[in-house]
C-alpha positions in Angstrom: 0.0 0.0 0.0 1.4 3.4 -0.9 1.8 6.3 1.5 -1.1 8.3 0.2 -3.7 5.6 0.9 -2.1 4.5 4.2 -2.2 7.9 5.8 -5.2 9.4 4.0 -5.2 12.8 2.3 -5.7 16.0 4.2 -8.3 16.8 1.5 -9.4 15.5 -1.8 -7.4 18.1 -3.8 -4.1 17.3 -2.1 -4.5 13.7 -3.1 -5.7 14.5 -6.6 -2.8 16.8 -7.3 -0.3 14.2 -6.2 -1.9 11.4 -8.2 -2.2 13.5 -11.4 1.4 14.8 -11.1 2.7 11.3 -10.5 0.8 9.9 -13.5 1.8 12.7 -15.8 5.5 12.1 -14.9 5.1 8.4 -15.8 3.3 9.3 -19.0 6.2 11.5 -20.1 8.6 8.6 -19.7 9.9 6.9 -22.9 8.9 3.4 -21.7 5.3 4.4 -20.7 2.8 1.9 -22.0 -0.4 2.9 -20.2 -3.3 5.1 -21.3 -3.1 8.9 -21.5 -4.6 10.7 -18.4 -8.3 11.5 -18.6 -9.0 13.8 -15.7 -12.5 13.9 -14.3 -11.4 14.8 -10.8 -11.5 18.6 -10.7 -14.5 20.9 -11.6 -12.5 22.9 -14.2 -15.0 23.8 -16.9 -13.9 22.9 -20.5 -16.7 24.9 -22.2 -15.1 28.2 -23.4 -16.9 31.5 -23.0 -18.8 32.8 -26.0 -16.6 34.8 -28.4 -19.0 37.7 -28.0 -17.9 38.1 -24.3 -14.2 37.7 -25.2 -14.6 40.5 -27.7 -16.4 42.6 -25.1 -13.5 42.0 -22.7 -11.0 43.1 -25.4 -13.1 46.2 -26.0 -12.7 47.3 -22.4 -9.1 46.3 -22.3 -8.4 48.7 -25.2 -9.7 51.6 -23.1 -6.8 53.6 -21.7 -8.7 54.6 -18.5 -9.3 51.0 -17.3 -5.9 49.8 -16.3 -5.5 51.4 -12.8 -6.5 49.9 -9.5 -10.0 48.6 -9.4 -10.6 50.3 -6.0 -10.0 53.7 -7.6 -13.1 53.4 -9.8 -15.9 53.2 -7.3 -18.4 54.1 -10.0 -17.6 51.0 -12.0 -17.7 48.8 -8.9 -21.0 50.3 -7.8 -22.5 49.6 -11.3 -21.3 46.0 -11.1 -22.9 45.5 -7.7 -26.1 47.1 -8.9 -26.2 44.6 -11.8 -25.8 41.7 -9.4 -28.6 43.0 -7.2 -30.8 43.3 -10.2 -29.9 39.8 -11.3 -30.7 38.4 -7.8 -34.0 40.2 -7.7 -35.0 39.0 -11.2 -33.9 35.4 -10.7 -34.9 34.5 -7.1 -37.8 36.8 -6.0 -41.4 37.1 -7.1 -42.1 39.7 -9.8 -43.9 42.0 -7.4 -41.4 41.7 -4.5 -39.8 44.8 -3.1 -36.1 45.2 -3.9 -34.1 43.0 -1.5 -30.4 43.9 -1.9 -28.9 47.3 -1.5 -25.8 47.1 -3.8 -23.7 49.3 -1.4 -24.4 47.4 1.8 -25.5 43.9 0.8 -23.1 43.0 -2.1 -19.3 42.7 -2.6 -17.5 41.4 -5.6 -15.0 38.6 -5.2 -12.0 37.1 -7.1 -14.2 34.0 -7.5 -16.4 32.5 -4.8 -13.4 30.5 -3.4 -12.0 33.8 -2.2 -15.3 34.4 -0.5 -15.1 31.1 1.4 -11.8 32.0 3.0 -12.7 35.6 3.7 -16.1 34.8 5.2 -14.5 32.2 7.5 -11.6 34.5 8.3 -13.9 37.4 9.2 -16.0 35.5 11.7 -13.8 32.8 13.3 -11.0 33.0 15.8 -8.6 30.2 16.4 -10.3 27.5 18.5 -13.8 28.5 17.5 -15.9 26.0 15.6 -17.6 25.9 12.2 -20.3 23.4 11.4 -20.3 21.6 8.1 -22.3 18.7 6.6 -20.4 15.5 6.0 -19.5 15.2 3.1 -18.8 18.8 2.0 -16.4 20.7 -0.3 -12.9 20.1 1.0 -11.9 23.7 0.7 -14.3 24.7 3.5 -12.4 22.4 5.8 -8.9 23.4 4.7 -9.7 27.1 4.9 -11.1 26.7 8.4 -8.0 24.8 9.5 -5.7 27.5 8.0 -7.4 29.9 10.4 -7.0 27.6 13.3 -10.8 27.0 13.6 -12.3 23.7 14.7 -14.2 21.8 12.0 -17.3 20.0 13.3 -18.9 17.7 10.8 -22.5 16.5 11.0 -24.2 13.8 8.9 -26.7 14.1 6.1 -29.9 12.0 5.8 -30.5 9.3 3.2 -31.6 11.9 0.6 -28.4 13.9 1.0 -30.1 16.8 3.0 -28.1 18.0 6.0 -29.4 16.4 9.2 -29.3 19.2 11.8 -30.7 16.8 14.4 -27.4 14.9 14.3 -25.5 17.9 15.6 -24.4 17.1 19.2 -24.4 19.6 22.0 -20.6 19.5 22.4 -20.2 20.4 18.7 -22.0 23.7 19.3 -19.6 24.7 22.0 -17.7 27.7 20.6 -19.5 27.3 17.3 -19.9 30.6 15.4 -20.8 29.6 11.8 -22.5 27.0 9.7 -21.3 26.5 6.1 -23.6 24.8 3.5 -23.5 24.4 -0.3 -26.6 24.2 -2.6 -26.5 22.5 -5.1 -23.9 20.6 -3.1 -20.4 20.0 -4.1 -19.8 17.0 -4.1 -23.2 15.4 -3.9 -25.3 17.5 -6.4 -28.2 17.7 -3.9 -30.1 20.9 -3.7 -31.5 22.1 -0.4 -35.2 21.7 -0.1 -37.3 24.8 0.9 -38.1 23.1 4.2 -34.5 22.4 4.9 -33.5 26.0 4.2 -36.1 27.2 6.8 -34.8 24.6 9.3 -31.3 26.0 8.8 -32.5 29.5 9.4 -34.3 28.5 12.6 -31.3 26.5 13.8 -29.0 29.4 13.2 -31.3 31.9 14.9 -31.5 29.6 18.0 -27.8 29.1 18.2 -26.6 32.6 17.1 -24.7 31.3 14.1 -23.6 33.0 11.0 -24.6 31.0 7.9 -22.6 30.8 4.7 -24.4 29.3 1.7 -22.2 28.5 -1.2 -24.3 29.0 -4.4 -21.5 28.7 -6.9 -23.6 26.2 -8.8 -27.0 27.9 -8.4 -27.4 28.2 -12.2 -26.3 24.7 -13.1 -29.6 22.9 -12.5 -31.5 20.4 -14.6 -35.1 21.3 -14.0 -36.5 24.2 -15.9 -37.3 27.0 -13.4 -40.9 28.0 -13.1 -41.6 31.5 -14.4 -37.8 31.9 -14.8 -37.3 31.8 -11.0 -34.7 29.6 -9.4 -35.3 28.0 -6.0 -32.8 27.7 -3.2 -32.1 31.3 -2.2 -32.0 31.9 1.6 -31.8 35.6 1.6 -35.5 36.3 1.0 -36.4 34.3 4.1 -37.4 36.4 7.2 -34.4 37.5 9.2 -31.9 36.0 6.8 -30.2 39.3 5.8 -29.0 39.7 9.4 -27.0 36.5 9.5 -26.7 34.9 6.1 -24.1 35.4 3.3 -24.6 33.7 -0.1 -21.7 33.2 -2.4 -22.3 33.3 -6.1 -20.0 32.9 -9.1 -19.8 33.3 -12.9 -17.2 30.5 -13.1 -19.5 27.6 -13.8 -22.6 29.3 -15.1 -20.7 31.3 -17.8 -17.5 29.1 -18.1 -15.4 32.0 -16.8 -13.4 30.0 -14.1 -10.1 31.5 -15.0 -11.5 35.1 -15.1 -12.1 35.0 -11.3 -15.3 36.9 -10.7 -17.9 36.1 -8.0 -20.0 37.8 -5.4 -20.9 37.7 -1.7 -24.4 38.9 -0.9 -26.4 39.2 2.3 -25.6 40.3 5.8 -24.3 44.0 5.8 -22.0 43.2 8.7 -20.3 40.3 6.8 -20.1 42.3 3.6 -18.5 45.1 5.5 -15.9 42.8 7.1 -15.1 41.2 3.7 -14.7 44.7 2.1 -12.3 45.6 4.9 -10.2 42.5 4.4 -10.1 43.0 0.6 -9.1 46.7 1.0 -6.0 45.5 2.9 -5.2 42.5 0.7 -5.9 43.6 -2.9 -6.8 46.7 -5.0 -10.0 45.4 -6.6 -10.9 43.3 -9.6 -9.4 44.1 -13.0 -11.6 47.0 -14.3 -12.3 45.6 -17.8 -13.4 42.4 -16.1 -15.8 44.3 -13.9 -17.2 46.1 -16.9 -17.9 42.9 -18.9 -19.2 41.1 -15.8 -21.8 43.8 -15.3 -23.0 43.1 -18.9 -22.9 39.4 -18.4 -25.1 39.6 -15.3 -27.9 41.1 -17.4 -27.8 38.0 -19.7 -27.0 35.4 -17.1 -30.2 33.3 -17.5 -29.5 32.7 -21.2 -25.8 31.9 -20.7 -26.4 29.6 -17.8 -29.2 27.8 -19.6 -26.8 27.0 -22.5 -24.3 25.5 -20.1 -26.8 23.6 -18.1 -28.1 22.0 -21.2 -24.5 20.9 -22.1 -23.9 19.4 -18.7 -27.4 17.7 -18.6 -26.7 16.0 -21.9 -23.3 14.8 -20.6 -24.8 13.6 -17.4 -27.5 11.5 -19.1 -24.9 10.2 -21.6 -22.5 9.1 -18.9 -25.2 7.7 -16.5 -26.7 5.6 -19.3 -23.3 4.5 -20.5 -22.2 3.5 -17.0 -25.5 1.6 -16.5 -24.8 -0.5 -19.6 -21.6 -1.6 -17.8 -23.5 -2.5 -14.6 -22.5 0.7 -12.8 -25.7 2.4 -11.6 -25.0 6.1 -10.8 -27.9 8.4 -9.7 -28.3 11.6 -11.8 -27.4 14.9 -10.1 -30.0 17.6 -9.1 -27.4 20.3 -10.0 -23.7 21.0 -10.6 -21.7 19.1 -13.2 -20.7 16.4 -10.7 -21.9 12.9 -10.4 -21.8 11.4 -6.8 -21.3 7.8 -7.6 -21.3 4.7 -5.4 -18.4 2.3 -6.1 -19.2 -0.1 -9.0 -20.3 -3.7 -8.1 -17.5 -5.8 -6.8 -15.6 -2.8 -5.4 -17.1 -2.4 -1.9 -14.9 -0.7 0.6 -12.0 1.7 0.2 -12.7 4.5 -2.3 -9.1 5.7 -2.1 -7.8 2.4 -3.3 -10.5 2.3 -6.0 -9.4 5.7 -7.3 -5.8 4.7 -7.4 -6.5 1.4 -9.0 -8.8 2.9 -11.6 -6.0 5.4 -12.5 -3.4 2.7 -12.6 -5.5 0.4 -14.8 -7.2 2.9 -17.2 -5.7 6.4 -16.9 -9.0 7.7 -15.6 -8.8 10.0 -12.5 -11.9 10.7 -10.4 -12.1 12.2 -6.9 -12.4 9.9 -3.8 -15.5 10.5 -1.8 -13.7 10.2 1.5 -11.6 13.3 0.5 -14.8 15.3 1.3 -15.3 13.8 4.7 -15.9 10.4 6.3 -19.5 10.5 5.0 -18.1 10.3 1.5 -16.5 6.9 2.0 -17.4 4.4 -0.6 -18.2 7.0 -3.3 -16.4 8.9 -5.9 -17.1 12.3 -7.5 -17.0 12.4 -11.3 -16.7 15.9 -12.9 -18.3 16.0 -16.3 -16.0 18.7 -17.6 -14.8 16.9 -20.7 -16.2 16.7 -24.2 -18.6 14.0 -25.3 -15.7 12.4 -27.2 -13.6 12.2 -24.0 -16.5 10.9 -21.9 -17.1 8.2 -24.6 -13.4 7.3 -24.3 -13.8 7.0 -20.5 -16.8 4.7 -20.9 -14.8 2.6 -23.5 -11.9 2.2 -21.1 -14.3 1.3 -18.3 -15.8 -1.3 -20.5 -12.4 -2.8 -21.3 -11.6 -2.9 -17.6 -12.7 -6.5 -16.8 -12.7 -5.9 -13.1 -15.8 -3.7 -13.5 -18.1 -6.7 -13.9 -20.4 -7.7 -11.0 -18.4 -10.8 -10.2 -15.0 -9.1 -9.8 -13.1 -9.3 -6.6 -10.4 -7.1 -5.1 -7.4 -9.1 -6.4 -6.5 -6.3 -8.9 -6.0 -3.9 -5.9 -3.6 -6.4 -4.3 -1.6 -6.3 -7.5 -1.5 -2.5 -7.5 -1.0 -2.2 -3.7 1.1 -5.3 -2.6 
């Protein structure tokens, strides 16, 4: 057994980076006889942004007045936050609802929602204080909390993947200041039900907790929204604006992951704290990017619908292909991830399965246990490759004789003596 599996990774991404780098090094060797790496482990969108938006970015880049510090153009930043507020109102609230978000006090732009994860935790937690997270959950939540010196308290989810607040023990609440949740969930793809959202609000109120809801995948959903309205927003609930921060992103919905643009919206106190941190750590988002992002927000429903359709087609293609091989994977409610049980014949250690799959086929997926103990026995598959690549993945899986229902674990013993 190798060192990674024996000790376990600190988080899924530490393991995946090590495995990918090791495999690429082997692949570059002259005597390599295996398959080229097909990476379905990281949610790095392969769909390129529409040429129109790239041209709009170039348009703003060519302006001589947009190359200074972002913080020095409050007019541009104010316009960007106004467009986000308008988007949120249009997408999540009834047509006749009063305006919910004040752009100045309820919204701050981010260098991607991942920055918002760290800054929201950093702004609320002191070393030794606790943050509550469902198990499994996005590994970055846990690693950011530990960077701060905070205590991570994991609690279980029910059989449908909804966070089970009743499983939180009294001792876990000692020193707890925050609850972090994701909807649709990375890694499980489960969307919080309206009833569960209300339970979370009630629980946070009773226990004086801040609530961070990561909504980076809010627009990647596979049921057509009624009247153009998406479900899942917590901010419209009574009292939510006093303690909730939602994190949104253009990375997945618009295939702009490398552009790094996201938003935190909600509690004025948390927005103020994040603005203060950002003022002391950066000088604002690149101004041409702010300008084009403001335009994109006005077209976000159309752009996200296109991408959601692409990922929905990939999801059904892969689920059906895997089923033909005897691997039954439930479809996702949202995100571009599949949260898959191990195939028949591979009960047990998902870390060993991931390493053996890579060794035998060149396919890399994420081990479920890298997202918390509750992910053991599952893998996360990121559908961020073309149909051609996904067909190649299914072809390689079909050739892997150990995938059949009568397989045993002997292949793992060969890989891990």
